N, C-alpha and C positions, 0 to 999 in steps of 0.2 A: 550102560556105557551111553553117556553124555556127550552130544553130535556140539562140537565149538563153535560158537554163534559166529553167524558173518560180520564184518565188520560196517557200521552203519554206514550207507550213501551219504555223500559229501552235502550237506545243507543248500540247496541252490538260493542262489541272493534273490532277496525277495523285492518287489518293484519300488518298495519305500527306501531299502537302501541303493537301489541302483538311483534313482533320484537324487539320495543325500547325496552320493558318492555326484553327480553333475552338478550339484549345489554348491558343493566344494570348491571344484574344480573352476568354476564362472566366477566363485567370489575371489578366489587368489587371482585367477587374473584378472580381471575387475583392479583388486589392488595393485597388483602387479604396474599396469598402465597406468594407475591413477600413480603412483612412485614414481618412474619413469617421465610420465607430463610434468609430475613439478617438481620432481629434483633435475629438470633438464640444464639450469644453471650451473650443479656440481657435477654433474654428469658428463656433458658432453665436453668440458676438458679434459675429465679424467679419461675419457673414452680416447678422444683424441690424444693425449701423454702417452695410453699405451700402446696407441697405431705406431707413433713415432717413435715411439722404444723401442715396437716390432722389425720400422723399417732399417734402423741403426743397427738392430741384431743380424739381420739380414746382410746389409751391405759389410758391417764387421765379417760376416762369413765368408764371406764371397774374397772380400781383401785375406781373409788367414789362410785360405785355400791356394792364394798364390805363390808359387815356387819359381826362382831366378836360379838355374842353375840348380845348388844345394842348399841355399839359401831358402828358407821360410820365413815369411811377416810373424812375429810376435804375436801372441792375443792383444797385450797393451797397445801397440802400435795399430792396429786393424781396428780397435775399437772406437781408439782416436780417430785416424781416418773416416770413421762411417758416423762421429758426430761432426765431425768438420761437414762432409759431406752435404748431409740432411741442413746443420745451419746455414750452409754456403744458399744451398735450393732455396728455403725458408726467407734469407736475408734479400736474395736476389728478387722474389715474389714480393713482399713486401716494398722492396723500393721503386719497383715497377709501377705498385698500384698506388702509391703514396703520391710517387715524383707527377704521376698522369693525370690525378682525379680532378686536382684542378681544375688542369688545362681540357679534360673532357667537359667540365660543367660549364665551362663558361663555351667551348664548342656548340652548346647544345642548342641555345638560339638563332644559331647560323643553321644548321641543322633544320631546325623547323622552318625557314625560311626557305629552304631548297627544298624542304620536301613538296610542294604545289607544284612541282616542276618534275619532281619523282613521279605523281601521282599522274603526273601529264602523261609519263612513260607509261605508267599502266594500265589507264586508258587505253591507247595508241596499241598496245601490243594484247590486251584483253579483252578490248569492248568497253565502251563508253559506259555501262548499265553498272558493270562491276567496279569501275574507277568511282561510279558516282557512290557506290555502295561503302566503297574504302575511304573516300572522300568523308561522309557523313559519320563512318562509325570511327576513324582513326584524330580528326581534327580535335577532337573532343579532348584526345590524351595531354596530359601535362607533361612534356618529354623531361621537363626540370625537375619533376619531381621524381621520374620515375628514374634518372640519371645517380639523383641524388639517394634513392631509397638502398640502390643493387650498390655503390659503392659502401652508402653506410652500412650497409651489410658487411662488406669488403671490412671497412674497419672494425667491424662488430669481432671477424675471426680475428686481425692482428691485434685485440685485445687480450685475446685466447693466448697469445704465443709466451710471455711473462710467466702466466700460470703453468702453462704446459711446458716451459723451460725447466720449474721448479720441479714438477711432477716426474719430471724426465730422470732430471739429475741424482733425484733420490732412488728411482728406479736402477739408474743405471749402479750406483754407489752400492745399491742392496742385491743386486743380479746374482750372486754366488748365495748369500746368503738364502734368498729366494727358494734357491734348488734344494739344499739344506733344509728348509723347512716344509717344503711339498714331501719330503721322504719322513720328515717325522711326523706329519699330518697320515702318510698310508700306514704310517707302522701305529699309529693312534687309532686307525679306523680299521685296522686291519684289511684292507684292500687289497693287499697281495699284488699290488702294481698299477693297479684299476684307476685310481685316483693320477696317478703320473701319467700313466699312458692317457688320458683325456686330455690333458694339460701338454703333451709333448705333440701330441695331433692337432689342439689348437693350436703352438706355438708356430711347428710344421705347415699346416696351411696358412694359418695369417703373415705367415715370413717369405711363402714362395707365391700369396696373391698378390700381398702389398706391392713386393719386389717388382713382379712382371709388370703390374698395374701400372706402377708409376716410371718405368722404361719405358714401356709401350705410348704412356703419356707421355714423358717428354718424345718422342720418337716423333708424335703426331703433333705436337705445337712446336717444332722447329722444322719440320716439313710445310704446317701451312704458315708458319711467320714467314716462310721463303716467297711462298706465295703472295703472301702481303707486301708486302718488301718488293716483290716485283712487279706488283700493280701500285703503287705509291698511297697504299692504303693506310690512313693516318691513323694514329695512335695503334702501330702493329703490334707493337710491345703488352700492348693490354688486352686487345684479343688473342695472343698467344698463351698469355698468362692462362685465359679466359678457358681456351681451347684444354689448356694442360689439366685446371683443376674440374671441368665439364665434366671430362673424361670418366673421372669416379661415379659418378652418374651414371647407370646402367639404362641402355638403350636411349631415355628421353636427352643424359646427357652430350652424347654425341650428335644426336638432331639440332639442338641447339645452337653445339659449338661452329653449324655449320649456318645456321641462317641467320645468325645475329650480324655478323658479320660480311652476310651478303647484304642485308637489309640495310645496312651503312654504306656499304657500297654504291648501289644502286640511289642512293640519297646523295652520295658524295661527288659521285663520276656523272656524265651527260650521257653516257651510251650502257649500251647493255651488255657489253664484253667483258667489262670488268666483274660483275653480277654475276653472269653464265660462268666467268673462270673459277671464282670462288665457289660455287653452289657446288660445278660438277668437280674441279679437283678436288678441294677439299673434300668433298664427301666422297671421290673415290678415297682418298688417304685414309678418311675415317673407315669405310668399308672393307679396305685391304686389311687395315693394322686390327681392326676392331673385330671381324668375322673370319679371319682366314689366320694372320698371326699371331693374335693374343690366346684364341682357344688352344690351336697347337702348342703353343707353351705351356699354358697355365695346365691342361689339361685336365686329371682328375682331382686336383686340388680343391676345384672350386666347382663342387658335383648335387649343382642348384638345377633344378628343372624351369626355363624361361619363366613360365606361369611364374611360379616361386620367385623369381627374383622381381619380377612385375609384383605382387603382390606386398613382398618384402618395402620396395620403393613405396610403394601408396602408404602403409604401413608405418613407417617410420621415417617419412615423411607427415604426417597428420599429427605426430606425437611430437616430433623433433624441428620440424621444417625444411628448412634447406641444410642445415649441417645432419640433419636425420636421413637425407638423400643423398648426402658423400658415404654416410657411416651406413648403410641400409645392409650392403652385401657381405663384409665382415661378421658386422651383427650376428646376421642369418645362417652365414659359416658356424659360427661359435654353437649357435642353439641345435645346429644339423648334429654336428660333432657328439655336443652334450647328448642331445634323444638318442643318440646312435650306442650309446653305451648303458643306456636305461633302459630295462626289459619293458616297463609299464609304455615308455615314449619311443620304441623305436617303430612298432609301427606307424607312426606320425613322420621319424624320418625317414624311412622308407618311403612316405609321399611326397615328401618335399624335396628326396635325389634326384636325378636326372632319369638315373636308370635304372631306380633299386638297389643297386649295388653300394655298399656303406664304406665308411673308411674303417669300420671292426671288421669287415670280413675279406679285408686286404691281407693278402700275408707278408709276415714281417711288419707290419706295424704294432 
């Protein structure tokens, strides 16, 4: 009687196969990063259009959930109000930046003339040596060139609006067909709901993040604008718009939104009172909203570690510049969700997350 042979042990991966695996990973990563960099002119407007569509959908969902007695808003009206709300906001930003750009550029020579007096006040406050250091390193800066470069960047964003509007229009027209096509893709690849689940998680997380971030950015800009108007700061509307926009850049944006108007107040006014009021007042607004209210409302829909947020900011800024800084968090959240649903990349998603608990682990998702 012969005994059955035991199953052979599974072969271990050789050193050559491991090296080949990491070679392929590095090759794919290099090609992906090169493609993102080379295709920025096409990809940035497309990503902005997708995020705009997500914001419209989030606002429309809030309108559709409103009830007045027994009347519930129909879906078409909610969608229309969502579009009108977003378009009105974009028009207001464009109008403010467009009308004040030339006035700001014309005021730059006057600011340069007042800069010496501001340096004298800085020297009186912090000491002559530091004042001399600041004078030697800042007098060489061409303020008009910086101003025109900044508003040139703003104009480049404005030029995206037409293309983004076209993209969003087609996305709104095909949103029902897109849901149907996702179901057909699931049937084709036999994913048993996995593909649709990933898309649902991405849509839900992006909608919540963008809606909450937009709401708190508007709230921060309004409070800061009230401070600017109370002090009589020139171009208060422009600084309020920049405060709104910079709040989408994690960590660094909130700091810049306080520093820039504070420096303008230091040059415009002859006392330190307005400078300290903006620095402390707007800084307190940023701290309360950005560190207390925003995280409490956003919750786990943004389950990224603080280190990952900074790394994402650095990575996307290096590839897509200032627009990459604005888009860093939404893009990284999408990657986190996709990685969490793939067995091969799930450990990477755990490392990217804030507490190791992934969206895939949450009950009811």
